[in-house]
N, C-alpha and C positions, 0 to 999 in steps of 0.2 A: 278031473273035469275042468276044462278051460273056463276062466272067469270071464264075465261079460263086462266090457268096457263101455262106459257112457261118454260120449263126446260132448263138448260144450254146445255144439250145434243141435244136439238132442235136447229138446225142451224138457227140463226136469221140474217136477212139482213136489218131490218128496223131501221136504225141509229137514225132517228128522234123520233122513238117511244120508243126505249130502251136505247139510248145513246151510246157514243163511248166505254166506259169501258165495258159495257155488250156485245157489238158487238165483241170486241177483245177476251174477255173471252169465249164467245160462240164458236168462230172460233177455239180457242185453245182446247176447250173441245172436239171438233170433230176431232182434229188432234192428240191428245195425251191424256194420263191419268194424266197430271200434274196439272189439275185444280180441286180444292175442289168442291165436288158436291153441287148442289143448284138449285134455280129457279129464275125467273124474274117476276117483276111487271112493266107494262108499265107506262109511265108518267101519262096517263089518269086514270089508275087504282089507282095509288098512290094518285092522286088528289081527287078522289071520296072517297077513304078510309079515308083520312085525313079530309075531309069535311062532313063525315057522310052520303054520298049518297047511301051506300050499306047497306042492311039488313044483319042479321046474316046468313040467308039462302043463300044470294048472295055470302058469303065468305066461304061456305062449303069447296070448293076445296082448298082455301088458308089454312084453318085449317088442312085439310087432308095432304096437301103437307108439311106443317111445321112439323106435327107429324112424318111423314115418314122420313123427313130429319133428325130430331133429333134422331129418333130411329136408323138410319143407321150411325150416326156420332160417331166417336170414343170418342169424348169429351162430347157428348150430349149437346153441346153448339153451338149457332148460332151467326153469325155476319150479320148485316144489313148495306149495303153499297149503296151509291148514285151512279147514272150513268146519266150523262147529255150529251146532244148533243154538249154542248159548251166546255167540258173538254177534256183533252188528245189529243189536236191538236198541230201542230208544232208551231202555233203562240201563243196560250194560253193553259196552262196545267191545271190550277186551282188545282195544286198539293197541297194537304193538306188543301184546302180551304173548300170543302164540308165536312160534318160530317158523320162519321160512328159510329155504336153502336154495341158493342160486348158483349159476355157472356149472350146472351139471352137464357132463359131456359123454358119459358112458352109462350103460345099463346097470352096471354094478354100482355106479355113483347114484343112480336113481333109487335102487333098493336101499342103499345106505341112508339117503335123505329121507325116505319113507320111515325107516326105523327111528331116525333122529326126531322127526316131527311127532311120531307116536310117543316117544319117550318124553319129549319136551312138554307135551300136553298135561303132564302132571309135575312139572318142575315147581320150584318154590315161588316164582313170580306168579304163575297161574293159580296156585293154591292160595297165596296171600290175597290176590285180586278177588278170587271167588269168596273167600271168608269176609273180606272187607265189604263185599256187596251182598252179604247174607245168603250166599249160594252154597248148598250142600250137594256137590255134583262130582261125578266121575268123568272129567273132561276127556281122558284118554280114550275111553270106550265110545265116546261120542264124537271123535274127531275124524272127519273125512279129509280127502286131499284133492287139491287141484294141481294138475301138471300142465304147465303152459310154456310156450316159447318165451325166451328172455329177449325182450325188445331193447335194443340199444337206442337210447333217445338223446337228441340234442338238448331238449328241454323237458323237464318234469315239473309237475305242479300240484298244488292242492287248491281246489275250488270250493267255496262255501256258497251254496245255493239257498237263497231265502226269498220266497215269493218270486218276483220277476228280476231279482238282483243276483248277479254272480260276481263274487269277489275272488280273484285269482292271485295266488302267490306263485312265482315261478323260480326254478332253480336250474342251473346248468348241469348237464350230465345225465347219466342213465337212471333208471327207476330205482336202483338200489339205494340212491341217496335220499329218497323221500323220507324215510323213517329214521334216519341217523341224526338229523339235526346238525349235520356237519358244517353247514354254511348258512349265512343269512340269505333270505330271498334276494334275487338280483332285481326283481321288479314286482310291482303290484298293479293289477289291472282291474278296474271296476266296469262291469258290463251290465246294462239294463235292457232286458229283453222286451220286445213289443213296445219300444219307445220311439217317439218321433224325433228324438235327439239324433243329430247326424254323427255317427261314429266313424272313426277311421277304419279302413278295410283291414289294416293290420297294425299290430303294436310291437315295438321293438323291445325285446326282453334280454338282449345281449348284443354284443358287437356283431352286427350283420346277421342277427338271429331274430326272427319275427314270429309272432303268433297271430294267425288270421282270425278275423271276427267270426268266420264260419266255424272255427274250432270252438269258440266260446258258445256259439249257438248249439253246437253238437253236445257239449257238456250239459247245457240247460235242458235241451229236449230229452236227452237220455235220462236225466234225473227225474224229470216230470213224468216220463213214461212209467217209471217204477214206483216212485214215492209220492206222486201227485203234488200236494202242497206242503209236504213235510220239509223241515230244514234238514239239509244234507251236507255231508262232506264227500268230495270226490277226489280220488287220487288218479292222476292221468300222466301221459307222456306224449311228446311229439317226436316222431321219427320220419325223416324225409318229407316233412310237411303233413304227415298223416296223424290223426288223433288216435290214441289208444287209451282206453279206460281200464284201470286196474281194479278199482273198487269203488263202491258207493255205499255209504252207511248213513242212517239217520242220526241227528244230533239234537241236543237240547238247546244249545246256544252256538253263536258264531264267535270266533275268536276276537273279531273286532267289535263285538257288542259292548255295551256299557257294563262296567263292573264285572267283567268276565270272570275274574278270579274270586268268586264268592267263597272258594275253599278257604281263603284267608280267615273268613268269619267262623266257619264251623270246625276247622281243623287246627287252628293255631295253638290251642292248648295241648294238642297231641304231639305236634311236630316242632313248634316254635317258629318265630317269624323268619329267621334266616333260612331254615330248611324249606319253608313254603315259598320264599323268594326264589330259591334255586329251582324249584319245580316250575315256577312261572317263567324263569329265564330259559330253561330248557324248552318249554312248550312254545316260546316265542322266538326261538333261534338266537337268543342272546348269550347262550353258553353252549360251547361246542366240544366239550371234553366228556369222557366217560364219567358217570356220576352214580354213586350209591348213597341212599339216605336210609339210615338205620334208626328206627324209632326208639324213643326212650324205653328203658326196661326190657329191651330185646335180650333174650338169653344169649350168653356169649357163644354158645355152641352154634347158634344160628347166624352169627356174624359172618363166618366163613362162607356160608351158602349165599348170603346177600352180596358179598364181595365177588364171589365167583360168577354169580348171575350177571354182574355188571361187567365182567370180562377182565377183572384185575388178576394179575399173577404175582408170584413171589418176588420177582426182580423189579417190579414197577416202583418208581418214585412217586409217592402219593402225598397229597395234602389232606390233613385230617382237621376238621373244624367242628365246633359244637354249637348247638342252637337251643335256646330256651326263650320263651315268650318274655318280651320286655327286658331282656338282659343283653348288655353289650360288653365288648372286650373280653369275651370268653377266650381261653387259650386256644391256640391252633399250633399244629406241628407239621413238619415235613419228615416223612419216614420212608424207609425202603421195605416194600413187601407187605403182604396182607397180614402176616404174623405180627409185624410191628404195629399195624393198625389196632389189632386186638389188645396188645399191651398198652397202647395209648388210651384205649377206652377203659381198661381196668385200672389205669393209673388214677388215683384220687377218686375212684368210684364214679367215673364219668358215664357209666351206663345209665345213670339217671337223667342224662341229657340226650337229646337227639344228636346223632353223629352224621356229619356230612363228609363223604370221602370222594375225592376226584383226582384226576391226573394232576401232577405237579405242573404249574404254569410258570415259566420263566418270565417274571414281570419286568417289563421295560419301563413302563410309566403307570402311574396310578391317578385315578380321577374320582372326584365326588361331584355329584350333580343334584341340584335341588330343582324341582319342577312344581310350578304353581299355574293357575289358570292364565295369568297375564304376563308371566315372565319365566325365564329359567336362568340359572347361574351354574357355570362349570368351573371347577378348580382342578389344577393339575400340579403334581410334583413328579420329578423323575424318580424311578425306582419304586421301592415299597413305601406306602404311606401308612404308618402306624402311629399310635398315640405318642411314642417317644420321638417321632420325626420332628426335627426343628426347622425344616426347610420352609421358606415362604413360597406360596404357590403362585403360579400363573392363574389368571382368571378371565372368563368370558361371560359377559352379562348381556342378555337379550330381552328388550322390552320395547313395545310400541314401534316395532320395526327398526329400532336403533340398536346396533351391535357395539358394545364397549369391550375393548380388550386391554387387559393389564398384563404386560409382559415383564417378568422379573429379569433384569438385565445383567445379573452377575453369575459367575460360575457357582454351581451348587454341588454338594457332596452327596451323591445318591447312594442309598442302601439297596444292594442287589442280593438276591438269594440265588446261589448257583447250586441247584439241587440241595444237598445237605449242608452246604457251607455258606457263610455270609461274607460279602466283600463290599467295599465302598469305592466309588468311582466318581471322579470329578466330571461334571457334565456341563457343557456350554448352555447358554440361554436358549430357550425354545425359539424357533424361527417363526416370524409373523405369518408367513404363508402356511406353515403347518397348523398354527392356531386357527387360522381362517378355515382350513379344511376341517378341523375338529368341529367348528361352529356349524358347518354345513351338515356334517354327520349327525350332530346332536339335534338339529332342527327336525330331521326325519324321525329319530328315535323318540323324541319328546311326544310325537303324535300317538305312539303306541301307549305310553304311560298315561297321557291325558284321556284317551279313549277307555282304558281299562280301569282308571281310578277316579272317574268323575264323581265329585262329591266327597272325595277322600284326600284331596290335595291340601297342602303341599306334601310331597314325599321326597325322601333323600335316597339316592342310588349310588352305590359304590361299584366301580368297575376298573379293570386294568387293561393295558395293552400288552400282548404277549410278544415273544421274539419274532413271530411271523407278521406282526403288525395288526393282529385281529383284536377287537375289543371283546373281553370276556366279563360278563356281569356277575357279581358275587354277592351283593346284599342290597336289600331294599327295606326301608323303614319309614314310618310316619315322621314328618318334620314339623317343628314349631313354626308358627306364623313368622314370616320373614318380610320385613318392610324396608324399602329403600329410604334411608335417612342420611343425608350427606351434609357434612360440615365443611364449608369452603375455607381453605387456608387456615384451619384452626391450629392453635398451638397444641402440641401433643405432650403427654406425660407417659412414659413407658414403665410398666411394672414387669420386672424379670424375676422377682422373688417376692414373697408375701410381705416382707419388711418394707418394701418400696411403697406399699399402699399408704403408709402413714405420712409419707412425704408429699403426697398429692395435694395440690393447691385448690382442688374442688372446681376450678374454672377450666383448666386445660382438658382437652379430649383425652380420655383414658384409653391407653393401648396396652393390651396384655401380650407379653412375649415370654410366656412361661414354658418350661420343659416338664412334661408329665410322662411318666413311664407307662407302658401298656399295662392295663389291669389296675392302675392306681387312680382312675378318673374319679372315684368316689371321694378322694381327698380334696377335690375341688369344692366340696360342700363348705369347707372352712372359708375359702375365698368368696364363694357365692354369698355367704351371709354378710360379708364386708362390703360387697359391691352395691352401689345405689341402683334400685329397681326403676327409678324414674329417669335414668340416663342411658344413652346408647354407649355400649362398651365396644371398642374396636380391638380386633385380635390379629396377631401376626401369624398364628399357626393354622389358618384356614378356617373359615366360618362353617365349613361342612365337616370338620374333623371331629373325632370322638370327644375331646375336651370341650369343644364348642357346643356339641349336642348336649352334653351333660349340663353345662352352664345354662343353656336355654331351658332345660327341664327344671332347673332350680329357679327359674323366673327371670333370668337376665336377658336383656335385649342386646344382641350381638350383631356387629357388622364387620366385614373385613377392613383392615387398616388402609388398604389401597383406595377405599372410598372417601378417605379424608380429603381428597382433592377431586372435584368433579371436572373431568376433562372436556374441553371444547372439541370441535372437530379437527383441530390442529394437534399434532403429536406433542405431548407434554410429558415431563418427567416428575416423579415424586418418590423420594425415599427408595432408590434402587428399582423403581418401576418406570416403564415407559407406557403411556396410555394412548390408545387409538380409538377413534369413534368412526363408525360407518353407518350412514343412514340409507 
C-alpha cells in the first residue's frame, strides 16, 4: 500500500505525528513564500522505512515526491532534517542535537539519510541532553522527517526577535554554515519594527552584498504570526535577494542580553571555569574548531563515544586540556588520536577533572585581555604564552577614548608548537599598523564581554591567533581589580631572583623580572609574603600572565613595567619599548 506524503503546503496540525519543527514550517509555508519547498514523513513512516517494513511499491509516492522536489529545486540538491515533538519548546530546544543530512542528490541517498536520522535520534548526544533535562523519552520512535530543497544562499543569519526588536547576525555562505560556528559573524544589524526612526532601505553585510529592510520586516512578521510576543530565534538565508526561513524556535533569553551565561553560576562546580568558558566561546563564535567537553568522573568507556560524536578520528592531532573550578595551570598536552586522549585522561587519574579536547591549533601569537567597565588592556607575545615564557609583551591600553600602544622594539625568541614538537623562532617586533588593527578588533569584541558580564567585571580573557590569522578564544576567568597607577620617570629596581629583594632600597620602583615554570605558580607565595602590600609592583612578564594573576590573588597590586613612563602624544621610548598615544 503506497504511503501518503504530506507536503509543506498541506497545513498540518498533528504535532505528535510530525513534530514541532514541521508544524511551524508548515504554518509558515501557508502564510508566506519564505519556506523552501518540501514534504514531510511522519514518525511512524520514518520508523517503518528505517526498519524495512515497507516494500518498494509502498514507497512509490516517496520516490515520486523526491524526484519532483529535486527537479523543481534550483540547486537539485536536498536536505533531510529531523522533527521531533520534544524539540523547539521553551523548556528544551534540542538545538543542534538532532542530525540533518544535506547535499542529497539521489533516491538511494534519500533513503540512506532517512536511516541515519532515525539512528541518530538515539545517539549519545541526544541521550545525554535528554537526561540532563530530566526527560525519559524514546526520541527515535518520535522522530519525523522534513525533506526540503537545499537553498544556496549568499547570506545566512540568525535573528533574535524580542518585542518589536530584531537583532540579526549575518554570515556569508550557504545555510549549512549556520550551526557550525565556523566563522565569526560578518555584520550585526539592529532593526526596530513600527518605529518612527528613519532606517536605511538596505544594510551592507559583505562586500557588495546587502540585506534589505523588507527582509528584516519579513522575519519580524513571520515570527509574530506564529509565536506572538514570545522571544524567538530565527534561522534564515538570503538567495538572489529572496528571504528563506529555515526554522523558528522560542527561547528564554537573547544572546546579547545581560549576564547571558548564567550557566557559569549553576554549572561551574560540575564542569569547571575553563570548560564553561569554552562553551561560551563556541556559542558566541569566538572558537571555531571541533570541541568535546568530557565531564569529570565520566566512565572511560564513554570517552570514545563523546570523542566520536565530536567527529574526532584516530589520526587527528588534538589538544587535551583540563578544567577545575578556581584552579589554574593544569597540565595540557598535544596528542595524536583519540586513544592517546584516553591515555592522557587516565594518566595521574585525570578523570576527576573535566577534560577539554579540541583540534590542535598552530599558535602564531598569544594574547591576554582584561576588560573592565571603563577601560581594556591587551597584551601580546609571539608564539605560545605560558608561565615559563620570559618574553616582554606588547601592550595596548584603551581608556577615555585615548589609545596607548607600547611596542616592544627588539627581536624576541618565540616558542612555537609544531604539532607534537616544539621549536623556537626569532621574531621581529610587531608592526604598529598591525597593533592598531588589533585595537580595532578588540573594541568590537569587548562589547560582547561587557554585555554578557555586566556586574561581574573585570574579567581576564586568553586567546591566540592561529596560522590562518583567526583569533581563537581559549579561557576566561575573573580578574582582580586593576587600577592605573603611573610613576613618572621613577628610578627602578629589578628583582630577577628572590635574593635580590634584600638589596632593594625601599624607595625605587620595584620591578619583577622572574622566571616561573608552568605549574609552579604556587611558589610565588614565598615572594608574595615579602612584597609590600601598600606599594605598586611592576612586572616584566605581563600583568595578565599566570604569575601576575597569582600574585594579585595573594594581595599584591601589580602593573606592567611599561607604565613606569607615561607617554605624551609624541612617540617616546622606555626600556626597549616605544610608546604611541592616539586620541
